[in-house]
N, C-alpha and C positions, 0 to 999 in steps of 0.2 A: 416395271422397267427402271433400270438404274438411270439416275440423272447425273450430270456433271458435278452438281453441287451437293450430292448426297453425303459426302464426307467433309464438306467445308464447315469449319467452325469459326473461321476468321478470314476476312477479305480486306485488302487495302484498295481503296478507291483513289486513283491518281487523277488529278485535275490538270489537263494539258495546258491550261492557262495560268498555272501557278508553278513556281520554282520549288525545287527540293530544298531542304535545310542546308545551310552553308557547309561545303566540303563533302556532301553526301552524293551518292550516285544511285542510279536505278539498280545496279547490282547489289548495293547495300540494302535497298528496299526488298529485293527478292530473297535476300538471305535472313530476313527477320523471322521466318517460320510461318508466315501467312500462307493460307491454302490457295489463294487465287488473287488475281489483280483485275479490277474493273477500271477501265479507262473512260472517263467521262466527266462532264461538268455542265453547269447550267448556262453560264454566260461566257462570252469571249471565245467560243469554240470555233475552230476552223479545221478544215480537212488536213492542212499542213501540220498543225499542232498535234492533232490526233496521230498522224502517221509517225511523227518524230518520237512520241512516247511509246507507241506500240512497237516500233522497230527497236527501240532501246531495250525494252523489257522482254521482247520475244525470244531473245537468245538464251534465256535462263530457264531452269526447270520448274517454272511456276505457270499454271494456266493463265492465259490472258484473254479477257473478254472486253469487247467494246460495249459501252452503254451510251448510245448516241442520244443527244438532246434534241436533235432535229435531223430531218432526212439529208440535208446538205453536207453533214459532216460524217456520214457513214463511209468507212473505208474498207477496202478489200485487200487484205495482206495475208501472206501465208503464215505469219507469226500468230495470227489470231486463232484462238480455239473456238470462237463463236461470238454471238451477240446476245446481250440481255437488254431487251427493249421495254422501257417503262410506259405504262398507261397510268395516268394520274386519276384514280377512281373518284376522288373528291374535288376534281378540277371544276372551277366555275366556267371556264372556257372549254366547250366541247371539242375544240381542236386537239386537246391533249388526251382525249378519250379514244379517238379514232382518226381524226383528220390528218395529223402528222404521219400516221402510219399508212394511211391511204396514199399520201403523196410519195412516201418511200417506195411503195409497191409500184406506183406509176413510173417512178424514175429508174428503178433498178430491177434486175432479175434476182429476187430475194432467195437466198439459200435457206429454205425453211428448216432443213435438217439441222442447221447450226444456229437457229434463231429461237430464242425463248422469251416468253412474256413475263414481265414483272408488274404486278398490280400494286402501285404505290398508294399509300395513304399518307399524305403530307400533313404534319401537325404543328410545325413552327410557322406562325403567320409572318414572322419577320425574315424568313429565309427567302433567298432569291427564287427558289423553285416555287414557293407559295405565291409570290407576287407574279411570277412569270405565267403561272397557270391559273391564277385567280382562285386558288384553292380555298375551300371552306374548312378552316382548321378548328373551328369551335365544335369539337366532337366529343361525345361521351364514350365510355368504354363499350356501351351497347352499340353505338354507331360504328365504332372501329371493328367490333366483332362482326357486325352485319356486312360491312364492306369486305372483310376477309372471306366471309362465307359466299358472298356474291362472286368475288374474284375466283374462288376455287370451283364452286358448283355451277354457277351460271355461265361464267366467262371461260372456265377451264384453264385459268392461269396457274402455272406450276410454282410460281414464286409470288409471295405477298411481302411487300417491303414497307415496314413502318419507318417513316423518315422524319426525324426531328431536325436534321440539317443545321449543325452548329450549336445546338443546345441539348443537354441531357433530358431525355423524355420521362414520361410517367410510366414506371414499370407495370402499373395496374392495367394501363391501356395496351401495353405490349402483351401482357399475360392474357388479356381478353382476346386479342387476335390469335394467339397461340391456341387457346381453348376452342376457338371456332373452326380451326383447320383440322382436316383428317389426313390428307396426304400432301398437300402443297407445303413447300418449305417457307419458313418465316425468316426474313432478313430484318435486322434492325440497324439503323444508322443514325448518329447524332450525339455529339457531346461525349463520346467514349474517349477518355484521355489517360487512363491508368489501369492498373490491374483490377481494382475494385469495381470500377464502372463497367469494365468489360465482363467481369464475372457476374455482376448484377444482371445485365441484359442477357448474358449467355445462359442464365437460368431459364429464360423464357423463349428467346429466339434460337432458331437452329444455327444461324450465322450472324456474327457481329461484324459490322462494317465500320472501318475507320477511314476518314478522309482528310479533313483539315489537319489532323495530328501529324501526319507524315510530312506535310509541308511546313507546319509551324514549329513543331518540337523535334522531329527527326526520328531516326530508326530506333534509338534506345527506348523512347517512349512507346513506339509501336510494338517492340518486343514485349513490353510489359502487358500490353493489351492482348497479345497473342496468348501469353501464359494465362491471363484471366479468363479468356474465352474458352480455352481448352480445359481449364480446371473447374469450369462452372458445373 
């Protein structure tokens, strides 16, 4: 069965709690050549901030998915193509394995046909998401591969996301996750800032995700990473 991300080589993750680079617009971001947009962030999230960014991006010809960090910020808008919902596999706090998701189901009538699970492996201990979820980031390549296999074969998660959030990760660990997967897609995010870093991780991951770059450096830098991911 075809999945929405089957042809995604590059994704921009927009944080609603952050501004774009000076003088740039959401239209500029949508015209970088990226294959899709994820709207989400770890801290400072509100429903209003989410709605503002989703509404601004939804008028362009790029798929828009919300990645909610907690149930309270899930929004329902016609501009959305769907939801990518993270489960932090190496979280120390079990709330981020199933508790937050249970609360969402209690609060809303979830549209499961447009909702897809991402099995996150968080590997930067200094990242907000690691602190927020109390993640055990001291993992070997074998550990990462095992988490990827559990995500796909035991939990049935269609996306495994290796997340270094703010720093460039170890390609060997990303390659280990890739080797462990049969059908689930592998996303990589963290520290991708130019053509070479995007190409390096694009050799292992199905999809390269950039986030801070779009806010800190702007769309010209993002275009470089699009080229790198697509030429990997």
